[in-house]
C-alpha positions as CSV (number, residue, x, y, z in Angstrom):
1,M,0.0,-0.1,-0.1
2,A,1.2,3.5,-0.7
3,P,-1.2,6.2,0.8
4,I,-0.7,9.9,0.2
5,V,1.1,11.4,3.2
6,H,1.5,14.9,1.6
7,A,-0.1,16.7,-1.3
8,K,0.5,20.2,-2.9
9,A,-1.4,21.7,-5.7
10,D,-0.8,25.1,-7.5
11,L,-3.5,26.4,-9.7
12,K,-1.9,28.4,-12.6
13,A,-5.0,29.2,-14.7
14,A,-8.8,28.6,-14.7
15,M,-10.1,25.3,-16.0
16,R,-13.6,24.4,-16.9
17,M,-15.4,21.0,-16.9
18,S,-15.6,21.2,-20.7
19,D,-11.8,21.8,-21.2
20,R,-9.5,19.1,-22.6
21,I,-6.6,18.9,-20.3
22,T,-3.5,16.9,-20.7
23,I,-2.0,15.5,-17.6
24,E,1.7,14.5,-17.5
25,M,2.8,12.6,-14.5
26,Q,6.5,11.7,-13.6
27,L,8.4,10.3,-10.8
28,A,10.0,13.3,-9.0
29,R,11.9,11.4,-6.3
30,T,12.3,8.0,-4.5
31,G,13.5,7.4,-0.9
32,K,13.9,4.2,1.0
33,S,10.2,4.0,1.9
34,S,8.6,6.9,0.0
35,Y,8.3,8.4,-3.4
36,E,7.0,11.6,-4.9
37,L,4.9,12.1,-8.0
38,A,4.7,15.3,-10.0
39,C,1.8,16.3,-12.3
40,K,1.7,18.9,-14.8
41,F,-1.9,20.0,-16.2
42,T,-1.9,21.6,-19.7
43,N,-4.8,23.0,-21.7
44,Q,-5.3,22.8,-25.5
45,Q,-3.4,26.0,-26.0
46,G,-0.4,24.5,-24.4
47,K,-0.7,26.7,-21.2
48,I,0.2,25.0,-17.9
49,T,-3.0,25.3,-15.8
50,A,-1.9,23.4,-12.7
51,E,1.0,21.6,-11.1
52,T,0.7,19.0,-8.3
53,T,3.1,16.9,-6.1
54,T,2.1,14.0,-4.0
55,I,4.3,12.1,-1.6
56,H,3.4,8.5,-1.0
57,A,4.6,6.3,1.9
58,V,4.9,2.5,1.2
59,I,3.6,0.8,4.2
60,D,3.0,-2.8,5.4
61,K,-0.8,-3.5,4.9
62,N,-0.9,-5.5,8.3
63,T,1.1,-3.2,10.6
64,S,0.6,0.2,8.7
65,R,4.3,0.8,9.4
66,P,6.6,2.1,6.6
67,I,8.5,-0.5,4.6
68,R,11.3,-0.3,2.1
69,I,9.9,0.2,-1.6
70,P,9.9,-3.4,-3.1
71,Q,12.4,-3.5,-6.0
72,E,9.8,-4.7,-8.6
73,F,7.5,-1.6,-7.5
74,E,10.4,0.8,-7.8
75,K,11.1,-0.4,-11.3
76,V,7.5,0.1,-12.3
77,L,7.8,3.7,-10.9
78,R,11.1,4.4,-12.7
79,E,9.6,3.3,-16.0
80,M,6.8,6.0,-15.7
């Protein structure tokens, strides 16, 4: 399990429900038991409308304690 333990969002421009938005997500950082994802939201005109980051902690599902990121999961993250 990897719940979000911190989230940040910066709105750069207004977005409406009817807007077509492209979202680019990339791995920003990995630690021993956490990782950070960064997202960039871009409208059809190419303008960045928002940027977000989320930090996820990898935890043991039985104890809810942090655990080291499993190698196979880290590989998937790095291929993003």
